[in-house]
C-alpha positions in Angstrom: 4.4 -9.5 118.4 6.7 -6.5 117.7 10.2 -7.2 116.4 13.0 -5.6 118.3 16.0 -4.0 116.6 19.3 -5.6 117.5 22.2 -3.5 118.9 24.1 -4.1 115.7 21.2 -2.8 113.6 21.0 0.3 115.8 24.7 0.9 115.5 24.6 0.5 111.7 21.8 3.1 111.4 23.6 5.4 113.8 26.8 5.1 111.8 25.0 5.9 108.5 23.3 8.8 110.2 26.6 10.1 111.5 28.0 10.0 108.0 25.1 12.0 106.6 25.4 14.6 109.4 29.1 15.1 108.4 28.0 15.9 104.9 25.4 18.4 106.1 22.4 16.2 105.4 20.7 16.9 108.7 17.1 16.1 107.5 18.2 12.5 106.6 20.3 12.3 109.7 17.3 13.0 111.9 15.0 10.7 109.9 17.4 7.8 110.4 18.1 8.5 114.1 14.4 8.6 114.8 14.0 5.2 113.2 16.1 3.7 116.1 13.7 2.7 118.9 13.6 5.1 121.8 14.7 3.3 125.1 11.7 2.7 127.3 13.3 4.4 130.3 13.8 7.6 128.3 10.2 7.6 127.0 9.0 7.2 130.6 11.0 10.2 131.8 9.8 12.3 128.8 6.2 11.3 129.5 6.5 12.1 133.2 8.3 15.5 132.7 6.7 17.0 129.6 3.7 14.8 128.9 2.5 12.1 126.5 1.5 14.5 123.7 5.1 15.8 123.6 6.5 12.3 123.5 4.2 11.3 120.7 5.0 14.4 118.7 8.8 13.6 118.7 8.4 11.2 115.8 10.7 8.7 117.4 10.2 5.0 117.0 8.3 3.9 120.1 8.2 0.1 119.3 10.3 -0.9 122.3 8.3 1.3 124.6 5.1 -0.3 123.4 6.7 -3.8 123.8 7.8 -3.1 127.3 4.9 -1.1 128.7 2.0 -2.2 126.4 0.1 -0.2 123.8 -2.2 1.4 126.4 0.7 3.1 128.0 1.0 5.3 124.9 -2.6 6.3 125.0 -2.9 7.4 128.7 
């Protein structure tokens, strides 16, 4: 079973990333932001509009997508 990230955890990561962005550390900013799970509804739109391959190449955390739609959804 996949663990989901709490809203407080997501906000804490976002706040740390925002601080890094302000200092010009964009690489670390993007790394942290991509560690926040992508909302399933957004992944569904990306998959439908630009394709699964593009979605998978983004590097975003897809754990909540997998939890909601199942692991096979990310393979087809």
